[in-house]
TITOR-50791 format. One record per atom (N, C-alpha, C): atom name; x, y, z. Coordinates in steps of 0.02 Angstrom, whole numbers. Atoms other than C-alpha are relative to their C-alpha. Layout:
REM residues N
fike;u;v;w
CA;X;Y;Z;
...
//
This chain:
REM residues 404
fike;u;v;w
N;36;60;21;
CA;134;2738;222;
C;35;-35;-58;
N;-34;28;59;
CA;230;2716;59;
C;59;-43;21;
N;-58;37;-24;
CA;383;2659;156;
C;-22;-67;30;
N;25;61;-31;
CA;283;2533;257;
C;-24;-49;-53;
N;24;42;54;
CA;200;2470;99;
C;58;-33;-37;
N;-59;27;35;
CA;368;2449;14;
C;34;-55;40;
N;-31;51;-44;
CA;438;2354;164;
C;-40;-64;0;
N;42;59;1;
CA;288;2238;166;
C;6;-39;-65;
N;-7;32;65;
CA;304;2204;-20;
C;67;-37;-5;
N;-66;31;1;
CA;490;2169;-2;
C;1;-62;44;
N;3;57;-45;
CA;457;2055;147;
C;-36;-58;-32;
N;39;53;32;
CA;325;1960;51;
C;40;-31;-57;
N;-40;26;56;
CA;440;1945;-101;
C;55;-45;25;
N;-54;41;-29;
CA;582;1880;7;
C;-28;-66;26;
N;31;60;-27;
CA;464;1757;93;
C;-17;-49;-57;
N;19;43;57;
CA;396;1691;-73;
C;61;-29;-33;
N;-61;25;32;
CA;570;1679;-148;
C;33;-54;43;
N;-29;49;-46;
CA;634;1588;6;
C;-40;-65;0;
N;44;58;1;
CA;484;1473;2;
C;13;-42;-63;
N;-13;35;64;
CA;514;1430;-182;
C;68;-34;1;
N;-67;29;-4;
CA;700;1402;-151;
C;1;-61;45;
N;2;56;-47;
CA;661;1289;-3;
C;-32;-61;-33;
N;33;55;35;
CA;540;1185;-106;
C;45;-29;-54;
N;-44;24;54;
CA;660;1176;-254;
C;61;-37;29;
N;-57;34;-31;
CA;803;1130;-137;
C;-18;-70;22;
N;23;66;-22;
CA;702;987;-64;
C;-10;-46;-60;
N;10;40;60;
CA;655;929;-238;
C;67;-24;-28;
N;-66;19;26;
CA;836;932;-295;
C;33;-53;44;
N;-29;50;-47;
CA;889;836;-138;
C;-32;-68;-12;
N;34;63;10;
CA;757;705;-168;
C;18;-31;-68;
N;-21;24;65;
CA;806;694;-351;
C;68;-33;3;
N;-68;28;-4;
CA;987;662;-304;
C;0;-69;32;
N;6;66;-31;
CA;928;511;-204;
C;-47;-46;-37;
N;48;40;38;
CA;808;448;-337;
C;30;-23;-66;
N;-23;27;63;
CA;830;347;-494;
C;-59;-30;-37;
N;52;32;41;
CA;713;301;-636;
C;36;-42;-52;
N;-35;44;47;
CA;783;149;-727;
C;-28;7;-71;
N;21;-7;70;
CA;774;145;-918;
C;-63;-39;-17;
N;58;41;17;
CA;640;10;-917;
C;-66;23;29;
N;62;-24;-31;
CA;512;110;-818;
C;-47;28;-53;
N;51;-24;46;
CA;350;147;-909;
C;-8;76;6;
N;13;-72;4;
CA;334;331;-963;
C;35;39;56;
N;-39;-30;-54;
CA;475;402;-854;
C;-14;74;13;
N;13;-72;-10;
CA;433;587;-883;
C;-62;10;44;
N;60;-6;-41;
CA;259;565;-812;
C;14;-19;73;
N;-17;21;-68;
CA;331;474;-662;
C;38;55;35;
N;-37;-56;-30;
CA;451;619;-632;
C;-48;55;22;
N;47;-53;-16;
CA;307;742;-635;
C;-40;-17;63;
N;37;22;-60;
CA;206;641;-509;
C;45;4;61;
N;-48;-3;-55;
CA;362;628;-401;
C;10;71;25;
N;-8;-71;-18;
CA;386;817;-405;
C;-61;25;39;
N;61;-22;-35;
CA;205;845;-354;
C;-2;-27;71;
N;0;30;-67;
CA;222;725;-207;
C;52;33;45;
N;-52;-33;-41;
CA;385;803;-148;
C;-22;70;20;
N;22;-68;-14;
CA;315;979;-162;
C;-54;2;53;
N;54;3;-50;
CA;160;932;-63;
C;29;-14;69;
N;-31;16;-65;
CA;268;855;74;
C;39;58;28;
N;-40;-56;-24;
CA;383;1006;83;
C;-45;57;25;
N;47;-52;-23;
CA;239;1131;94;
C;-31;-21;66;
N;27;25;-63;
CA;164;1021;230;
C;48;9;57;
N;-51;-8;-52;
CA;327;1025;326;
C;7;73;21;
N;-3;-71;-16;
CA;334;1215;314;
C;-59;21;43;
N;60;-17;-39;
CA;155;1230;377;
C;4;-28;70;
N;-10;29;-66;
CA;200;1114;520;
C;48;42;42;
N;-50;-40;-36;
CA;352;1220;566;
C;-29;65;26;
N;28;-65;-22;
CA;250;1380;575;
C;-65;-9;41;
N;54;14;-47;
CA;114;1294;677;
C;-70;1;-28;
N;67;-2;30;
CA;-31;1292;553;
C;-33;-68;3;
N;27;68;-3;
CA;-55;1105;538;
C;59;-49;-7;
N;-53;49;7;
CA;45;943;538;
C;11;-16;-74;
N;-16;20;69;
CA;132;884;380;
C;-46;-56;-23;
N;42;57;18;
CA;33;722;382;
C;-71;23;-15;
N;68;-25;11;
CA;-133;815;396;
C;-5;36;-67;
N;1;-38;63;
CA;-88;929;250;
C;3;-47;-60;
N;-6;48;55;
CA;-34;785;138;
C;-65;-39;-9;
N;63;36;4;
CA;-191;688;180;
C;-55;43;-31;
N;50;-46;27;
CA;-297;841;142;
C;8;9;-75;
N;-13;-10;71;
CA;-214;870;-26;
C;-16;-63;-41;
N;15;62;35;
CA;-229;687;-74;
C;-75;-12;-7;
N;72;13;-1;
CA;-414;687;-32;
C;-42;49;-37;
N;39;-51;37;
CA;-462;839;-137;
C;-19;-28;-68;
N;26;24;64;
CA;-562;754;-273;
C;-74;-17;8;
N;72;14;-2;
CA;-749;757;-300;
C;-22;-22;-69;
N;19;28;65;
CA;-813;645;-438;
C;-74;6;-14;
N;72;-7;11;
CA;-998;673;-412;
C;-34;-67;-9;
N;40;60;9;
CA;-1134;549;-453;
C;28;-42;-58;
N;-22;46;53;
CA;-1102;398;-564;
C;-61;-29;-34;
N;58;24;37;
CA;-1223;349;-701;
C;-9;-75;5;
N;4;73;0;
CA;-1182;164;-682;
C;-1;-31;70;
N;-8;28;-67;
CA;-1164;147;-493;
C;-43;37;51;
N;25;-29;-62;
CA;-1258;175;-332;
C;58;3;48;
N;-57;-9;-46;
CA;-1129;246;-210;
C;-26;29;65;
N;26;-23;-64;
CA;-1164;267;-26;
C;51;-11;56;
N;-43;7;-59;
CA;-1064;298;133;
C;-40;-30;58;
N;32;36;-55;
CA;-1106;183;278;
C;49;-7;58;
N;-42;18;-57;
CA;-1041;132;449;
C;-13;-72;17;
N;5;68;-26;
CA;-1007;-48;496;
C;28;3;71;
N;-23;-13;-68;
CA;-1001;-23;683;
C;33;68;2;
N;-37;-63;-3;
CA;-867;110;706;
C;45;10;-61;
N;-43;-3;59;
CA;-787;80;536;
C;-37;32;-58;
N;32;-30;59;
CA;-830;198;392;
C;15;-40;-63;
N;-8;37;62;
CA;-858;112;225;
C;-38;37;-55;
N;36;-28;58;
CA;-913;162;50;
C;-16;-58;-46;
N;21;56;42;
CA;-1014;42;-57;
C;-15;24;-70;
N;10;-14;71;
CA;-1018;40;-246;
C;-40;-59;-30;
N;45;52;25;
CA;-1165;-57;-321;
C;-21;16;-71;
N;22;-12;69;
CA;-1196;-74;-509;
C;-76;11;-4;
N;71;-15;7;
CA;-1364;1;-561;
C;-36;-50;-44;
N;32;47;47;
CA;-1395;-125;-699;
C;-28;-59;38;
N;29;58;-35;
CA;-1512;-264;-645;
C;41;-63;-12;
N;-37;63;4;
CA;-1435;-433;-611;
C;-47;-59;13;
N;44;59;-7;
CA;-1517;-603;-631;
C;13;-38;64;
N;-18;35;-62;
CA;-1427;-667;-477;
C;41;46;44;
N;-42;-40;-45;
CA;-1328;-604;-328;
C;69;9;-32;
N;-64;-18;31;
CA;-1166;-519;-378;
C;60;-24;42;
N;-63;8;-38;
CA;-985;-543;-328;
C;6;58;49;
N;-16;-53;-47;
CA;-927;-443;-178;
C;75;7;7;
N;-72;-13;-8;
CA;-756;-361;-161;
C;11;47;58;
N;-22;-43;-55;
CA;-690;-295;4;
C;65;33;-22;
N;-60;-35;24;
CA;-563;-161;-43;
C;32;40;57;
N;-39;-35;-50;
CA;-426;-97;72;
C;53;43;-36;
N;-44;-46;37;
CA;-333;56;8;
C;72;-2;25;
N;-70;-7;-18;
CA;-145;80;7;
C;15;69;27;
N;-21;-64;-28;
CA;-44;224;77;
C;46;-9;60;
N;-48;12;-54;
CA;80;145;197;
C;-31;1;69;
N;37;-2;-63;
CA;-52;133;335;
C;-3;71;30;
N;-4;-69;-25;
CA;-19;321;357;
C;-43;46;-43;
N;38;-41;48;
CA;-101;396;202;
C;-53;-43;-33;
N;53;36;35;
CA;-243;348;87;
C;-67;8;36;
N;67;-8;-28;
CA;-431;358;112;
C;-51;-26;-50;
N;53;18;46;
CA;-599;320;34;
C;5;42;-64;
N;-4;-46;57;
CA;-568;471;-79;
C;58;-16;-47;
N;-59;10;42;
CA;-393;428;-140;
C;-8;-59;-48;
N;9;60;42;
CA;-453;261;-212;
C;-71;-3;-29;
N;69;-3;26;
CA;-625;318;-270;
C;-4;-22;-73;
N;1;18;72;
CA;-586;305;-457;
C;13;-74;-10;
N;-18;71;7;
CA;-508;134;-436;
C;-59;-44;20;
N;56;40;-23;
CA;-656;67;-337;
C;-59;4;-49;
N;53;-6;50;
CA;-780;137;-463;
C;14;-44;-61;
N;-18;39;59;
CA;-686;56;-605;
C;-6;-75;13;
N;7;71;-17;
CA;-676;-112;-515;
C;-73;-22;1;
N;71;17;-4;
CA;-863;-109;-481;
C;-32;-3;-70;
N;30;-3;67;
CA;-909;-59;-659;
C;25;-56;-45;
N;-30;46;48;
CA;-788;-169;-756;
C;-12;-73;18;
N;10;70;-21;
CA;-811;-327;-652;
C;-73;-15;19;
N;71;7;-19;
CA;-997;-297;-618;
C;-7;-30;70;
N;0;24;-70;
CA;-963;-324;-433;
C;-22;56;47;
N;12;-47;-54;
CA;-1019;-241;-274;
C;66;8;37;
N;-64;-14;-32;
CA;-863;-158;-205;
C;-12;39;64;
N;7;-34;-64;
CA;-850;-106;-24;
C;69;23;23;
N;-65;-29;-19;
CA;-705;12;18;
C;-1;18;74;
N;-3;-8;-74;
CA;-649;22;200;
C;45;59;19;
N;-39;-58;-23;
CA;-593;185;281;
C;29;-14;69;
N;-29;22;-64;
CA;-486;105;415;
C;41;56;33;
N;-39;-50;-38;
CA;-395;203;551;
C;73;-1;-22;
N;-68;-8;26;
CA;-224;270;504;
C;51;11;56;
N;-57;-14;-44;
CA;-54;275;589;
C;27;70;-18;
N;-23;24;-65;
CA;34;352;679;
C;-50;10;57;
N;49;-11;-53;
CA;-122;408;775;
C;-27;-67;26;
N;28;65;-18;
CA;-187;230;774;
C;49;-55;-21;
N;-53;48;14;
CA;-50;100;786;
C;-30;-70;-12;
N;17;71;9;
CA;-54;-84;738;
C;-26;-28;67;
N;35;29;58;
CA;-169;-179;746;
C;-63;36;-22;
N;62;-36;13;
CA;-299;-41;723;
C;-25;-9;-72;
N;21;6;71;
CA;-302;-45;531;
C;-23;-71;-15;
N;19;71;10;
CA;-306;-235;528;
C;-67;-15;32;
N;63;14;-35;
CA;-446;-242;657;
C;-59;31;-36;
N;55;-33;36;
CA;-552;-117;560;
C;-18;-38;-63;
N;12;37;62;
CA;-531;-215;398;
C;-33;-67;14;
N;30;64;-19;
CA;-572;-378;484;
C;-72;9;22;
N;68;-15;-24;
CA;-725;-304;571;
C;-47;13;-59;
N;42;-17;57;
CA;-792;-232;408;
C;-13;-61;-44;
N;7;59;42;
CA;-761;-394;313;
C;-49;-50;30;
N;46;47;-33;
CA;-850;-503;440;
C;-72;26;-3;
N;67;-29;4;
CA;-998;-383;445;
C;-29;-9;-70;
N;23;6;70;
CA;-1010;-385;255;
C;-17;-72;-17;
N;13;70;15;
CA;-998;-574;245;
C;-65;-25;33;
N;60;22;-35;
CA;-1137;-595;372;
C;-64;33;-27;
N;59;-37;26;
CA;-1250;-470;282;
C;3;8;-75;
N;-12;-6;72;
CA;-1198;-500;102;
C;-64;4;-41;
N;61;3;40;
CA;-1371;-541;36;
C;-40;65;4;
N;34;-65;-7;
CA;-1438;-376;102;
C;25;50;-53;
N;-30;-44;50;
CA;-1321;-291;-24;
C;0;-32;-69;
N;5;32;65;
CA;-1364;-409;-166;
C;62;-40;-19;
N;-63;35;11;
CA;-1203;-509;-146;
C;-7;-73;20;
N;-4;71;-15;
CA;-1178;-697;-151;
C;53;-11;53;
N;-50;10;-54;
CA;-1092;-743;16;
C;58;-45;-20;
N;-53;46;21;
CA;-992;-877;-75;
C;46;30;-53;
N;-40;-32;53;
CA;-918;-751;-199;
C;30;66;24;
N;-31;-61;-27;
CA;-835;-623;-86;
C;76;-8;1;
N;-73;-1;1;
CA;-652;-579;-113;
C;24;60;40;
N;-33;-57;-31;
CA;-532;-467;-18;
C;53;25;-48;
N;-45;-30;49;
CA;-426;-346;-118;
C;33;62;31;
N;-32;-60;-25;
CA;-298;-211;-80;
C;66;12;-37;
N;-63;-18;32;
CA;-148;-118;-149;
C;50;22;53;
N;-54;-21;-44;
CA;19;-97;-57;
C;-16;-19;73;
N;19;15;-69;
CA;-23;-81;129;
C;-69;-33;3;
N;65;33;4;
CA;-200;-129;80;
C;6;-72;-19;
N;-13;70;16;
CA;-130;-288;4;
C;23;-38;61;
N;-20;30;-63;
CA;-48;-323;171;
C;-62;-16;43;
N;60;9;-41;
CA;-216;-300;258;
C;-45;-54;-29;
N;40;52;32;
CA;-306;-409;131;
C;29;-69;15;
N;-31;64;-14;
CA;-180;-549;157;
C;-10;-20;73;
N;9;15;-71;
CA;-193;-535;347;
C;-72;-20;15;
N;71;16;-11;
CA;-384;-536;344;
C;-15;-69;-28;
N;12;65;31;
CA;-384;-685;225;
C;27;-57;43;
N;-29;51;-43;
CA;-270;-783;341;
C;-43;-10;63;
N;40;5;-61;
CA;-376;-743;493;
C;-65;-37;-12;
N;65;31;16;
CA;-535;-801;407;
C;7;-71;-26;
N;-10;68;26;
CA;-457;-961;338;
C;-21;-51;52;
N;20;53;-46;
CA;-539;-1111;417;
C;-56;18;47;
N;57;-18;-44;
CA;-678;-1012;504;
C;-62;-37;-23;
N;59;39;18;
CA;-830;-1126;507;
C;-65;40;7;
N;60;-39;-12;
CA;-951;-989;560;
C;-12;52;-55;
N;7;-48;54;
CA;-926;-886;401;
C;9;-35;-67;
N;-14;29;67;
CA;-930;-920;214;
C;75;4;-15;
N;-70;-1;20;
CA;-761;-959;138;
C;11;56;-51;
N;-17;-52;49;
CA;-679;-813;48;
C;11;-32;-69;
N;-9;26;68;
CA;-684;-837;-140;
C;72;9;-24;
N;-68;-13;24;
CA;-513;-757;-171;
C;31;56;39;
N;-35;-59;-24;
CA;-380;-636;-115;
C;38;30;-59;
N;-29;-36;56;
CA;-319;-504;-237;
C;50;50;28;
N;-53;-39;-32;
CA;-152;-430;-185;
C;39;39;-53;
N;-31;-44;49;
CA;-86;-281;-283;
C;64;30;31;
N;-67;-15;-28;
CA;102;-254;-251;
C;-2;8;76;
N;7;-3;-74;
CA;78;-300;-67;
C;66;2;37;
N;-57;4;-47;
CA;201;-270;75;
C;-17;-53;52;
N;20;58;-39;
CA;205;-434;170;
C;49;-21;54;
N;-49;18;-52;
CA;359;-437;282;
C;42;61;17;
N;-43;-54;-22;
CA;474;-324;382;
C;64;-27;32;
N;-61;30;-27;
CA;616;-443;422;
C;62;19;-40;
N;-58;-9;44;
CA;726;-409;271;
C;-13;54;-52;
N;5;-55;47;
CA;740;-242;182;
C;61;3;-46;
N;-58;5;45;
CA;892;-303;85;
C;-9;-56;-51;
N;14;47;54;
CA;807;-427;-30;
C;17;33;-67;
N;-20;-30;64;
CA;851;-402;-215;
C;-40;61;-21;
N;41;-57;23;
CA;704;-288;-254;
C;11;63;42;
N;-13;-59;-42;
CA;742;-175;-105;
C;66;32;-18;
N;-64;-27;22;
CA;921;-155;-165;
C;-6;33;-69;
N;3;-23;69;
CA;882;-135;-349;
C;-42;63;-9;
N;48;-54;9;
CA;738;-13;-328;
C;-1;49;58;
N;-2;-40;-61;
CA;793;79;-172;
C;-17;74;-10;
N;13;-71;12;
CA;777;250;-254;
C;-49;12;-56;
N;49;-7;54;
CA;638;218;-381;
C;-66;27;28;
N;66;-23;-21;
CA;482;325;-356;
C;-53;-51;-21;
N;25;-46;-50;
CA;350;314;-292;
C;11;-24;71;
N;-13;25;-67;
CA;411;209;-146;
C;74;-18;7;
N;-70;13;-14;
CA;591;219;-87;
C;6;-54;54;
N;-13;52;-51;
CA;666;79;18;
C;-6;29;70;
N;2;-31;-67;
CA;686;197;166;
C;-71;16;20;
N;69;-17;-16;
CA;505;253;155;
C;-41;-62;17;
N;36;63;-14;
CA;443;73;152;
C;11;-20;72;
N;-16;17;-70;
CA;532;41;318;
C;-31;52;47;
N;28;-54;-40;
CA;475;210;385;
C;-75;-12;13;
N;73;10;-6;
CA;291;171;351;
C;-17;-58;46;
N;17;57;-41;
CA;292;0;431;
C;16;13;74;
N;-15;-20;-69;
CA;374;74;587;
C;-52;48;27;
N;54;-44;-21;
CA;243;211;593;
C;-61;-41;20;
N;57;43;-14;
CA;110;76;587;
C;11;-40;64;
N;-14;41;-58;
CA;195;-31;719;
C;5;40;64;
N;-17;-36;-61;
CA;258;97;844;
C;-25;72;4;
N;19;-70;0;
CA;191;266;791;
C;59;46;-8;
N;-61;-39;12;
CA;370;323;759;
C;50;-43;-38;
N;-50;36;40;
CA;523;276;658;
C;69;4;34;
N;-63;-10;-37;
CA;655;285;795;
C;52;-54;-14;
N;-47;54;15;
CA;733;118;743;
C;8;-11;-75;
N;-2;7;72;
CA;736;153;557;
C;66;-29;-25;
N;-65;23;25;
CA;923;125;533;
C;10;-74;15;
N;-7;70;-18;
CA;920;-41;625;
C;-43;-45;-46;
N;44;39;44;
CA;773;-101;519;
C;30;-5;-70;
N;-29;0;68;
CA;858;-50;357;
C;61;-46;-5;
N;-60;41;3;
CA;1021;-138;400;
C;-13;-72;22;
N;17;68;-20;
CA;932;-290;470;
C;21;-19;70;
N;-21;15;-68;
CA;988;-275;651;
C;-57;12;51;
N;58;-9;-44;
CA;812;-267;724;
C;-30;-66;22;
N;24;67;-17;
CA;780;-455;733;
C;60;-45;14;
N;-57;44;-15;
CA;897;-583;817;
C;13;-50;-56;
N;-21;44;54;
CA;994;-695;699;
C;-37;-67;3;
N;32;66;-4;
CA;917;-856;766;
C;-72;2;-24;
N;69;-6;24;
CA;741;-792;730;
C;-1;10;-76;
N;-4;-10;73;
CA;790;-732;556;
C;15;-66;-35;
N;-17;65;30;
CA;867;-902;520;
C;-61;-47;1;
N;59;42;-5;
CA;706;-985;578;
C;-50;15;-57;
N;46;-21;53;
CA;607;-885;449;
C;33;1;-69;
N;-36;-3;64;
CA;739;-900;313;
C;-28;-50;-51;
N;32;47;46;
CA;642;-1046;239;
C;-53;35;-42;
N;52;-37;34;
CA;512;-916;188;
C;24;68;-25;
N;-24;-67;18;
CA;603;-748;184;
C;74;-5;-15;
N;-69;10;20;
CA;762;-773;85;
C;9;15;-74;
N;-15;-9;71;
CA;843;-719;-78;
C;3;-66;-38;
N;-4;66;32;
CA;864;-905;-112;
C;-67;-20;-31;
N;67;17;26;
CA;676;-914;-145;
C;-22;47;-57;
N;15;-45;55;
CA;683;-775;-276;
C;31;-28;-64;
N;-29;24;63;
CA;705;-834;-457;
C;61;40;-21;
N;-64;-31;17;
CA;879;-797;-523;
C;-7;59;-47;
N;6;-55;49;
CA;816;-685;-663;
C;-15;67;33;
N;14;-62;-35;
CA;763;-558;-532;
C;60;25;41;
N;-60;-20;-38;
CA;939;-547;-458;
C;54;30;-45;
N;-54;-20;45;
CA;1036;-496;-613;
C;13;75;0;
N;-6;-73;4;
CA;1008;-309;-592;
C;32;29;63;
N;-38;-33;-53;
CA;1140;-268;-462;
C;-15;-22;71;
N;12;24;-68;
CA;1098;-377;-312;
C;65;-26;31;
N;-58;25;-38;
CA;1231;-410;-179;
C;-26;-32;65;
N;22;33;-62;
CA;1202;-537;-38;
C;17;43;61;
N;-7;-42;-60;
CA;1180;-453;131;
C;21;-43;60;
N;-24;35;-59;
CA;1272;-505;289;
C;-51;4;56;
N;47;0;-56;
CA;1159;-558;432;
C;30;35;61;
N;-22;-36;-60;
CA;1173;-442;582;
C;-45;-17;59;
N;39;13;-60;
CA;1118;-475;761;
C;-27;66;27;
N;29;-62;-28;
CA;1021;-352;867;
C;3;-1;76;
N;1;-6;-73;
CA;1013;-288;1044;
C;-70;-17;26;
N;65;16;-31;
CA;875;-338;1165;
C;-46;60;-3;
N;41;-61;-1;
CA;816;-157;1174;
C;-35;11;-68;
N;28;-11;66;
CA;791;-143;986;
C;-53;-53;-15;
N;47;53;14;
CA;706;-312;974;
C;-66;9;36;
N;62;-13;-38;
CA;581;-262;1108;
C;-47;46;-38;
N;42;-47;38;
CA;520;-123;992;
C;-22;-30;-66;
N;14;27;67;
CA;516;-233;836;
C;-24;-71;-1;
N;15;72;0;
CA;470;-408;894;
C;-68;-17;-30;
N;67;14;27;
CA;289;-391;836;
C;2;-6;-77;
N;-9;12;72;
CA;358;-393;658;
C;-7;-74;-16;
N;6;72;11;
CA;351;-581;680;
C;-72;-25;4;
N;71;19;-2;
CA;161;-580;697;
C;-29;0;-70;
N;27;4;68;
CA;73;-639;538;
C;-53;52;-16;
N;49;-52;15;
CA;-64;-509;557;
C;32;66;-19;
N;-39;-57;23;
CA;73;-380;529;
C;42;-18;-60;
N;-42;25;55;
CA;185;-483;415;
C;-26;-68;-23;
N;34;62;19;
CA;76;-614;328;
C;46;-53;-31;
N;-46;49;30;
CA;225;-696;242;
C;25;-50;52;
N;-26;42;-54;
CA;269;-772;413;
C;-52;-48;28;
N;53;45;-25;
CA;106;-869;435;
C;22;-73;-8;
N;-17;71;2;
CA;123;-1056;469;
C;-34;-34;-60;
N;27;37;57;
CA;92;-1182;329;
C;-72;-23;12;
N;67;23;-17;
CA;-63;-1244;421;
C;-53;52;-19;
N;45;-54;20;
CA;-142;-1074;386;
C;3;12;-75;
N;-9;-17;70;
CA;-70;-1042;214;
C;-35;-49;-47;
N;29;50;46;
CA;-133;-1204;139;
C;-76;4;-2;
N;73;-8;-1;
CA;-313;-1156;186;
C;-23;63;-38;
N;18;-63;31;
CA;-306;-991;91;
C;-36;-10;-66;
N;38;7;62;
CA;-421;-960;-57;
C;43;14;-62;
N;-33;-17;63;
CA;-372;-942;-239;
C;25;72;2;
N;-33;-65;-9;
CA;-255;-794;-256;
C;22;31;-65;
N;-28;-39;55;
CA;-208;-658;-379;
C;52;48;30;
N;-53;-45;-24;
CA;-43;-566;-353;
C;27;39;-59;
N;-31;-44;50;
CA;16;-417;-455;
C;63;29;28;
N;-63;-30;-20;
CA;197;-363;-445;
C;26;45;-56;
N;-32;-45;48;
CA;299;-227;-531;
C;76;-9;4;
N;-72;10;1;
CA;479;-246;-585;
C;38;54;38;
N;-36;-56;-31;
CA;532;-74;-522;
C;-34;23;64;
N;35;-10;-63;
CA;456;-88;-349;
C;38;-35;56;
N;-35;32;-56;
CA;543;-120;-183;
C;-39;-59;28;
N;42;54;-28;
CA;396;-232;-134;
C;-8;-59;-47;
N;7;54;49;
CA;414;-343;-287;
C;13;-69;31;
N;-20;65;-26;
CA;501;-483;-191;
C;-46;-25;55;
N;50;22;-48;
CA;371;-485;-53;
C;-54;-40;-36;
N;50;35;40;
CA;245;-534;-187;
C;26;-66;-27;
N;-29;61;27;
CA;363;-662;-265;
C;7;-54;54;
N;-8;48;-55;
CA;399;-744;-97;
C;-67;-29;21;
N;67;24;-20;
CA;214;-754;-54;
C;-29;-46;-54;
N;22;44;55;
CA;176;-827;-225;
C;28;-70;9;
N;-32;65;-10;
CA;300;-966;-190;
C;-31;-37;60;
N;29;31;-59;
CA;229;-998;-17;
C;-69;-28;-14;
N;68;23;17;
CA;52;-1011;-84;
C;3;-61;-44;
N;-5;56;46;
CA;102;-1126;-226;
C;27;-62;35;
N;-27;57;-38;
CA;205;-1236;-109;
C;-52;-33;44;
N;54;27;-43;
CA;48;-1258;-4;
C;-63;-17;-39;
N;55;24;40;
CA;-63;-1305;-150;
C;-54;51;-15;
N;49;-52;14;
CA;-152;-1138;-168;
C;8;23;-73;
N;-4;-22;70;
CA;-194;-1089;-347;
C;15;75;-2;
N;-22;-70;4;
CA;-107;-925;-392;
C;0;24;-72;
N;-8;-35;64;
CA;-130;-810;-540;
C;47;59;13;
N;-51;-52;-11;
CA;24;-698;-551;
C;6;42;-63;
N;-10;-45;57;
CA;36;-545;-661;
C;55;50;18;
N;-58;-42;-14;
CA;200;-451;-672;
C;6;55;-52;
N;-9;-56;45;
CA;216;-278;-747;
C;75;13;-8;
N;-72;-6;12;
CA;391;-280;-823;
C;22;73;-1;
N;-17;-71;4;
CA;385;-90;-847;
C;-34;41;55;
N;39;-34;-51;
CA;285;-50;-691;
C;39;22;61;
N;-29;-26;-62;
CA;325;43;-529;
C;-53;1;54;
N;46;2;-56;
CA;246;51;-358;
C;-51;57;-5;
N;53;-50;2;
CA;78;140;-358;
C;-30;12;-68;
N;21;-14;69;
CA;50;130;-546;
C;-75;-13;-11;
N;70;17;13;
CA;-124;52;-535;
C;-46;57;18;
N;45;-52;-22;
CA;-199;198;-441;
C;2;63;-44;
N;-3;-57;45;
CA;-148;319;-579;
C;-23;-20;-70;
N;21;27;66;
CA;-231;218;-719;
C;-45;49;-38;
N;53;-39;32;
CA;-365;350;-753;
C;10;75;10;
N;-14;-71;-5;
CA;-279;518;-725;
C;-7;33;-69;
N;12;-34;64;
CA;-319;647;-858;
C;65;6;-40;
N;-63;-12;34;
CA;-137;690;-899;
C;54;-50;20;
N;-55;41;-27;
CA;-36;568;-795;
C;-19;-74;6;
N;18;71;0;
CA;-108;399;-838;
C;57;-41;-32;
N;-52;44;25;
CA;3;250;-879;
C;-32;-61;-34;
N;29;56;37;
CA;-35;119;-1010;
C;8;-66;36;
N;-10;63;-35;
CA;41;-20;-905;
C;-44;-3;63;
N;46;0;-57;
CA;-66;35;-757;
C;-69;-24;-21;
N;64;22;26;
CA;-222;11;-862;
C;3;-74;-17;
N;-9;71;16;
CA;-154;-157;-921;
C;-3;-42;64;
N;3;35;-64;
CA;-129;-209;-740;
C;-70;-3;28;
N;69;-2;-25;
CA;-305;-154;-692;
C;-44;-49;-39;
N;40;46;40;
CA;-379;-253;-837;
C;10;-72;23;
N;-14;67;-25;
CA;-293;-409;-771;
C;-31;-13;68;
N;32;7;-65;
CA;-358;-377;-596;
C;-75;-13;-10;
N;72;9;15;
CA;-535;-361;-665;
C;-12;-70;-27;
//
């Protein structure tokens, strides 16, 4: 028995050591492909968050390899482990709008009139994120702005491909607008809001509802470092911030492909720009072009990218990138000029920075009032870490205050 026990202990020790080495190897590999520029807010904290994310992904991959669960399921599970309990200032309740799960946050304090309403769509690359991952943010928005916030638990990719997430957000928004007074909300004061992929969904929903005569007009759209196009992953911000956590250039393309096709088989073509024919890219160049980015955002190592053509086979898998409900930056002027007052937050060290800058220009060119707030020391995802116990960021809180 002693021999068997010794063998088991040795086996376990070797397994644990191998597991640790595998995790550390993955972390080192990811570090070698990452960069935190000097201007990033609180770089040590960002490194720690990056390590946690990498470690979670690696453990998920190991569990997938040995058949316990998929990597995506494990990461989603780990991200969703947070129970905040009751809130002294808010009524919080889970509901269903048709087949769409939602969570409503209503201030307890009495109000002399109907409140503002905020439809909130969480980020996570259409693959991750949930009602739980953005719970603190939604509570804060409801408390600080004294608004009724409704968070939407839309279907995720790759299980549910485009347009599932968009359809869920649109369905929930229309239901809320038609029943606003039931929740103590003024139908004329409803805004859509989202971060990252959620900003994409908010922009798409806002465009769809523009000009609808059977519904109240949206009061505003609040877009927090939104991803708004998939034609050009070589804009200045994609080049400059390609390896800056928490969103690498390659991952940005990976996520949008997961949303579109449920796989990333054409990742290289999308990254190099050979997924859309040149004539189509030239047609959209009036809206998606480095020429529309202010010069001060190009000084940090930008090199113009050569236009590449694509094969018919590749275009067949990527042609829906030209649909505004997937890439809102490509909507026609007739739609854009009907959009409501807009707030756009961008971060300097974010691959999606230029998506926000390009959309800001499009809105302003079409007479839409835009409030733009730029975090010079910010990075992608900073707003959602505004209230962490140890890993909060002062610029994230500053950004949230401006959103409120």
